[in-house]
N, C-alpha and C positions, 0 to 999 in steps of 0.2 A: 392757530395753536395746533401743535402736532403732538399726539400722545401715542407712543408705541409700547405695547405691553408684552411683546414677545421678542425673539432675538432680533438684533439690529440688522437693518437691511444691508445687503452687499452693495459695494460701490458699483454704480451703473457703468456699463461699458461706454467709453467715450464715443461720441457720434462720429469722430474723425478716424476711427479705427480702420485700418487699411483692409483691402480685400483678402490678403493672405492670412491675416489674423482672424478675420471672420470665417474664412474657410476652415482654419484649424479648429475654431470653436465649434462649428457645426459638425465636425468629424467626431468630437468627443461628447456631444450633448444630445439629448433627446430632441425630436422635432418640437415638442412643446416648449422646452427650455429655450430653444434658439429663436422661436418665431412668435410666441404668444406673450403679449404684455403681462408683466407681473408674475410670470412663471419661470423659475429656474430649476436646476436639477434637484435642489433641496428646499425650495421655498415657493409659496404662493402669497403674493402681496395683494391685499384688498383694502378698501377704504370706506369711510363713512363720514357724514356730516351729522353733528349732534348739538343740542343746545346746552353746552357746558356752562354758559352764562346766559343772562337775559330772562324774560318772563316765564319761560318754560323750564328753566334749569332746575329749580327746586323739585319739580315733579319728575324730571326725566334724565338729569345729568348722570345718574348712577347706572343707567342701562349699559352704556358702552363699557364701563369698568367691569361689569359682570360678564359681558361678552368676551372681553379681553382675558378675563380670568379663566373662562371655559377654554379658550384657545390655548392658553398656557398649559392647562391640564392635558389637552390633546397633544400638544407639542412634546410634553414630558413623556408621553407614551409612544413617541415615534412619529407623530403627525398622521397625515392622510397620504397613503401611497408613498411613504417615506419623505414627504414634504411637510415642513412646518408652515403654519399659517401666521403671516405677519399682518397685523391689523392696525391701520393708521386712522386715528380719530382726529377730526378737525372740528373746531368750534365755529358754529355759525350764529350763535346767539339767538336762534329762532327768528332770523331776519333773512328774507329771501335774497336780498342783494348780497349778503355775506355768503349765503349758500352757493350762489353762482361762482363767487370767487374761489371758495375752498374746493368745490367740486372740480373746477378747471385745474386747480393745482394738483389734485389727486390724479386726474386723468393725464395731464400733459407733463407734469414734472415728476410725480411719483410713479406714473405709468402703471396704475393698479390694474389687476386682472378684472375686478368687478367692484361696483359700489354695493355695499350690503347694509340694509336696514337704515338707510337715510331717514331721518325722523321729521315728520310734520307734513301736513297737507299743503299749507301755503308755501313752505320752504321747498319741499321736494318738487312741487309743481313747477317751480321756476327753473329746474334743471332737467325736466323730463325730456324735452325735445333735444337738448344738447347731448344727453346720454344716448338717445336713440340714434341721432345723426352720427355719432362716433362709434356705434356698435358695441357699447359697453354693457355687459350684463348688469341689470338694475334689479337686484334681488332683494325680496322680502322687505319692502318699504314699510316703515313703522308708522302706519296710518291705515285707517279703514275706508278711505275714500274710494269710490267706484272708479275714479280716474285710472287706477293702476290695473284695472281689468278691461283693457282694450287690446287684446292680442293682435288684432288686425292692424291697428295703428302703432302700438308699442309692443312689438313681439318679444322684446328682451326684459320687460318690466313685469314684476310679480309682487303682489301685496303680501304682507305677513299677517297683520291683524285680521280678526274676523271683520268683515265690512260693517260699516255703521248701520246700514239698513238691517242687517241680520241682528245686530245688537239692539237697535231700537224696537224691532218687532218682538224679540224675545222678552225684553223688559216690559213692554206694554201687555203682552199676552200673560205674563206672570202676574201683573197687577190685576188683570181681569179675572184670572183663575183664582186668585186669593180673595178678591173683592169684586163681585160682579157689578156693584154699584159705583165703582171707582170713577172719579172725575179726573181724567188724565190730561196733564199739561206737559209742555216741553220747554226747557231752557237749553239753548244751544249756542255754540260758537258761530260767529257770522261768516261761515265758509262751508266747504263741503262736509265738514264734521257735523255741524248742527243740521245742515240740510239732510244728510243721510239718516241721522237719528229721527228727524221728523218724518221722513219718508217711511221708515220702518214702523214707527208708531201708527201712522195713518194706514199702513197695510193691514193692521190689526183692528183699529177702532173705526176706520172709514175715513175717506178724504173729507176734510173740513169738520171732522168730529172732535178734534182736539180743542179743549175749552179755551186755551190760549197758548200761543207759541211766542216765546220771548227769545231774543238774541242778545249777545254781548260781544264786545271787542276786547281782545287781550290788551289793548292800549288803555282801557278804562277800568280801573280797579274799584268800580262801584256798581253794584247790581241792585241797589235799593229800589229803583223804579221798577225793574223787571219783577222782583219778588213781590212788590206791592201790587202789581197788576195780577200776578198769579193768585195771591191771597184773595183779592177782590173777585176773581173769577170763580172762587170756590174750589180750587184745585185740591184734591185729596192725595193724588199720586203724581209726583213730579218726575218725569224722565229727563235726565240730564246728559247732554252731549257736551261735556265740559272737561278740560284738563284739571289735574289735581288742585291747583291753586284756586281755580274758580269753583270747583265743587265745594271746597272748604269755605270759600267766600259766600256761596249761596246758602249753605247750611248754617253758617255763623250769622249771616244777616237775618235769615228767617228766625233763628233763635232769639235774636235781639228784638225782633218784632213779636215775640211770644207766639210764634206760629210753628207748628210741628207736624207738617205733612209727612207722607211716606216718600222716601227718596229712592229712586231707581236709576242707577248710574252706569254709564259706559265703562268698559274696562280701562279706557285711557285716563279716567279720572276718579278711580274708586279704590286706590290702594290705601288700606286702612292705616298702616304705620305712617305713611306720608301725610294723610289727612289729619291724623292725631297730632303730628308735629306742627302742622299749620295752626290748628285750633287751640292747642295747649290743654292743660289739665282741666280747666274750667269748661272748655268748649267740647271736649271729647264725648261727653254723654249724649250730645245731640246726634252722634253717629250711630247710636244703638238702633238696630233694626234696619240699617242701610242695606239695600238690595243692589247687587251688581251682577255682571256676567263675566265669564272668562272662558277661554278655550284652551288654556295651558294648565299644567299640573301644579297650580298654586295652592296646595293644601298640605298641611303638616303630615297628613296621613299618606301622602304619595311617596313612592320610592324614588321618584325623580327629585322631589323636594328634598329628600334626605341626602341624595347624592350632591345636588347643587349646594346644599348647606355646607357639606364637607369641602367642596371646591371653593366656595366663598371664603371659608375660614382659612384655607391654605394659600389661595392664590389672589385673594382680593383684600388683603390687609385686615381681615376680620371686620369688614364693613357690615353695618346692620343688614339683616336679610329682610327684603321687602318684595312686593310684587314685581318691582323693576328687576330684582335679581333673577327671579324665575323667567321673566320676559327676556332679559339679555342673554342668559345662558341657553334658553330654548332656541332663540334665533341663531346662536352660535352652533348648537347641535344641528339645526336644520341646514345651515350652510355646509357644515362638515359632511352631512349625509349627502347633499347634492354634489359636493366635490368628490366624495368617494364614488358616487355613481357616474361621474363624468369620465372615469377611466384613468389609467396609469399616466397618460399624457394628456391632461385636460386642455381643452380649448374653450374659447368663449362660446362657440357653437355647441360643444358637447355638454356644457353645464346647463345651458338653456334647455337642450333636449332632455337632459336628466330630470329637470323639474317638470317638464311637460309630459314625461313618460307615464306619470301616475303611479310610479313605483315607490316614491318616497313615503315613509310612514310618519315622520315627525314624532313628536312626543306629547301631542295634545290629547284632549278628552274625547276625540273622535278621529278617525282616519283622515288624512289630508285629501283634498279634492282637486288638486292641480291637474290640468290637462292642457292640450293644445288650444282648447276653446274656453278654458276657465283659468284665469291667472290669480285666483284666490284659493287658498288652501283650507280655510277654516269656515265651514258652513254650519257648524253646530256649536252652541255655547251652553254653558252650565251656570245655574243660578248659585250665587254665594250670598250669605247674609251675615251681618255683624251681630253676634250674640255674646253678651258678657265680655265685650272688648276683644273678641276673637272673630276674625273673618274666615269663614270656611264654607265649603260647598254644601249644598243641600242635595236631595235626590232628584231635583228638577233639572231637566235639560231640554233645549228646543232646537229643532232643525228648521231653518227658514227657507222658503221658496216663494215664488210669485203668488202662491195661493195663501200664504200666511205662515204662522209659526205653529209647528206641530210638536207635541211632547214626545221625547224619545229617551231611550236608555243611553247614558254616556258609555263610551268604549275606550277607556284609557289605554294609550299605547304602552306596551310593556317596556321595561328597562332591560336592555340586553348589552352584553359586552362592556359592562361598566360605563355605559353612556358614551362609548366611542363607536361611530358607525363602522361597520365591517366593510372591508375593501375587496372581499372575495365573493 
């Protein structure tokens, strides 16, 4: 499936074009337009794989629509260095085999400049080597797996989310800060997602000190056994490394068991509007008090939130505003900022260098931390709590290192130039 939300892509030059025509083209084009895949004089073409269908669709399908809406907004203001951003979205159904197919199409047929915000740990892992071998910038993967932070092995790959270890550690530290007697347990997806959350929790409570660690598979829509084991273990604070559908499943299953522990949930599975839609009117009260972490300006009091709401209304068909809207538009901004920093004639090498430079600011609750040695940008997360049906930030934020989670003051990136990165 191909979704394009900006201007239509120009017809590609035929591969059989003769030498004379190619010479004429190079004489009137910039070096970038003539030589760099996905770059012309007036356009930059990028692509992504997203779960528009399948088990993760309900939780994440709206992300790419929000990203596309942000790019339309930028294009309407003249683009970046005079080039519009064309964004090709292909559905992989959250299935790694499909991911391999659609990413090859994006690289070989659509000749994209970069893959941006490919979503999912198991899905994106299946194309990591392929993108590296083909020299394609693999920017801002929508997953917190530590896999994306291997600059020596994968120099073109960068994560977008706060990594799962950071989120797990912050959630566990908040649980202990609010209740020193907390019995902390973990429910996680049976892959790098769940493993990273567990690693972060153990960084705080100590290795082997989690009362019980339970896992689930996205292929099995029943977590009764896992929740039963957690209740039996006396868990009072459950840290979840779950996507939205399984967060709702866990909270709903526990409520049916008449068990109401504290829920501490990763940003990947804690969007309140999405969870409320899953649980329905009768199940929504079980979300009251739910604790989550985020690194993006997902608060109604944020000026970024206000801008994104306006863009959403104008360019996204008035779709409901959720945490996915903030996520999708934030990654759009981050790519636009990198593209601006890559220069008037961007190359694949120059955009990677721009991210590694440490000069990107992003729009998060703390400055980005990308460098040549660190391909993750968000090392600080802020605590949000659901109160009276509203999910909003508290004053608590944590920075995570190998030593654990430390309380810090959040430093929200300012909104400048109406949310369009400057090119000068």
